[in-house]
C-alpha positions as CSV (number, residue, x, y, z in Angstrom):
1,M,-16.3,-15.8,-67.2
2,T,-16.4,-12.1,-67.9
3,R,-14.2,-9.9,-65.5
4,K,-18.2,-8.2,-63.8
5,S,-18.7,-11.6,-62.9
6,F,-15.8,-12.8,-61.9
7,R,-15.3,-9.4,-59.8
8,E,-19.0,-10.5,-58.1
9,A,-17.7,-14.3,-57.7
10,V,-14.7,-12.9,-56.0
11,V,-16.8,-10.2,-53.3
12,S,-18.9,-13.5,-52.8
13,G,-16.3,-15.3,-51.5
14,A,-14.2,-12.5,-49.4
15,V,-18.1,-12.0,-47.2
16,F,-18.3,-15.3,-47.0
17,G,-15.5,-16.0,-46.2
18,M,-15.9,-13.2,-43.0
19,L,-19.4,-14.6,-42.3
20,C,-18.0,-18.2,-41.3
21,C,-14.8,-17.1,-39.7
22,V,-16.4,-14.7,-37.2
23,P,-15.0,-15.3,-33.6
24,A,-17.2,-17.9,-31.2
25,F,-17.6,-15.0,-29.4
26,A,-18.8,-13.2,-31.2
27,Q,-21.1,-15.0,-32.3
28,N,-22.4,-16.6,-28.8
29,P,-24.1,-14.2,-26.2
30,T,-23.2,-15.1,-23.6
31,A,-20.0,-14.9,-23.8
32,P,-17.8,-14.3,-20.3
33,D,-17.8,-10.2,-20.5
34,N,-17.2,-7.3,-17.2
35,T,-20.6,-6.2,-17.4
36,R,-21.7,-6.6,-13.7
37,M,-18.2,-5.6,-12.6
38,N,-18.2,-2.6,-14.6
39,Q,-22.4,-1.4,-12.5
40,S,-20.7,0.2,-9.8
41,D,-18.7,3.2,-12.2
42,R,-22.6,3.8,-13.3
43,G,-24.1,5.8,-10.6
44,N,-23.8,9.5,-9.9
45,G,-20.6,11.0,-9.2
46,A,-18.3,7.8,-9.6
47,V,-14.9,7.8,-10.5
48,T,-14.5,6.4,-13.8
49,A,-11.4,5.8,-15.8
50,D,-12.3,8.7,-18.3
51,Q,-11.9,11.7,-15.3
52,A,-8.1,10.7,-14.9
53,K,-6.5,13.7,-15.4
54,N,-4.0,14.3,-18.8
55,N,-2.1,16.8,-16.8
56,K,2.1,15.2,-16.9
57,S,1.8,15.2,-13.0
58,D,-1.1,12.1,-12.4
59,R,-0.2,10.4,-15.7
60,E,3.4,10.2,-14.1
61,I,2.0,9.0,-10.5
62,M,-0.2,6.6,-12.7
63,Q,2.1,5.0,-14.6
64,E,4.3,5.2,-11.5
65,I,1.8,3.2,-9.1
66,R,1.4,0.8,-12.4
67,K,4.6,0.3,-13.0
68,S,4.7,-1.3,-9.0
69,I,1.8,-3.1,-9.9
70,V,3.0,-4.7,-11.9
71,A,6.5,-5.2,-12.2
72,D,5.1,-7.8,-8.3
73,K,4.9,-10.8,-9.8
74,S,2.9,-12.4,-6.6
75,L,-0.1,-10.0,-7.5
76,S,-2.4,-12.1,-9.9
77,T,-3.8,-11.2,-12.9
78,Y,-6.9,-9.0,-12.1
79,A,-4.0,-7.0,-9.4
80,H,-2.5,-6.1,-12.0
81,N,-5.5,-4.2,-14.1
82,V,-7.1,-3.0,-11.8
83,K,-7.9,0.8,-12.6
84,I,-5.3,3.6,-11.2
85,I,-7.2,7.1,-11.5
86,S,-5.9,9.9,-11.4
87,Q,-7.6,13.5,-10.3
88,H,-5.2,16.9,-9.3
89,G,-3.3,14.3,-7.0
90,Q,-5.3,12.2,-5.6
91,V,-5.4,8.5,-6.2
92,T,-8.4,5.9,-6.9
93,L,-7.7,2.5,-7.8
94,K,-11.3,0.5,-8.4
95,G,-11.4,-3.2,-9.7
96,P,-11.3,-6.8,-8.6
97,V,-8.9,-9.1,-6.9
98,H,-8.6,-12.0,-5.4
99,S,-7.3,-11.4,-1.9
100,E,-7.5,-8.7,0.5
101,E,-3.9,-9.2,1.1
102,E,-4.0,-7.9,-3.0
103,R,-5.4,-5.3,-2.4
104,R,-3.8,-3.8,0.7
105,A,-0.6,-4.4,-1.2
106,I,-2.8,-2.2,-4.2
107,E,-2.4,0.2,-1.7
108,A,-0.4,0.8,-0.1
109,K,2.2,1.0,-4.0
110,A,-0.1,4.0,-4.9
111,I,0.5,5.5,-1.5
112,D,4.1,4.9,-1.9
113,V,3.8,6.7,-5.5
114,A,0.9,9.2,-4.1
115,G,1.6,9.8,-0.5
116,Q,-0.8,9.6,2.3
117,G,-4.1,10.1,2.1
118,K,-4.0,10.3,-1.7
119,V,-5.0,7.9,-2.8
120,T,-9.3,6.2,-1.9
121,N,-9.2,2.2,-2.3
122,Q,-12.2,1.0,-3.9
123,I,-10.5,-1.8,-4.7
124,S,-13.0,-5.6,-3.7
125,V,-12.1,-8.8,-3.2
126,K,-13.2,-10.8,-5.8
127,G,-16.4,-13.1,-4.4
128,E,-17.5,-10.0,-1.6
129,Q,-20.8,-8.7,-2.2
130,S,-20.2,-5.1,-1.5
131,S,-17.0,-2.9,-2.8
132,R,-14.5,-0.8,0.0
């Protein structure tokens, strides 16, 4: 085998190996995703995570709220993953949770950090038709 044919065989084998190992979710166009959950973020005036301010106080607010939520092991994974957006000290909470109790608990944690009147709760309870 010549050097060129050996190199071609190695490259062909590598490409074949990569094609055979494509994850199942990449091959399945019906694999679950969160596109529907994020549709509310597409409206005009919707607050999204990329609008969070990068100043120190807003980062600290988001970090403290996230720490408080994640530390509460009674909350579901959904609750641990809500979006927390802080803009000039005003906090917006978004995303689905499993219950009204989780919704209220997250809001209370955000208020403890940001202060009364500084939190907009747009968290929805999974299964409800309209978000709040």
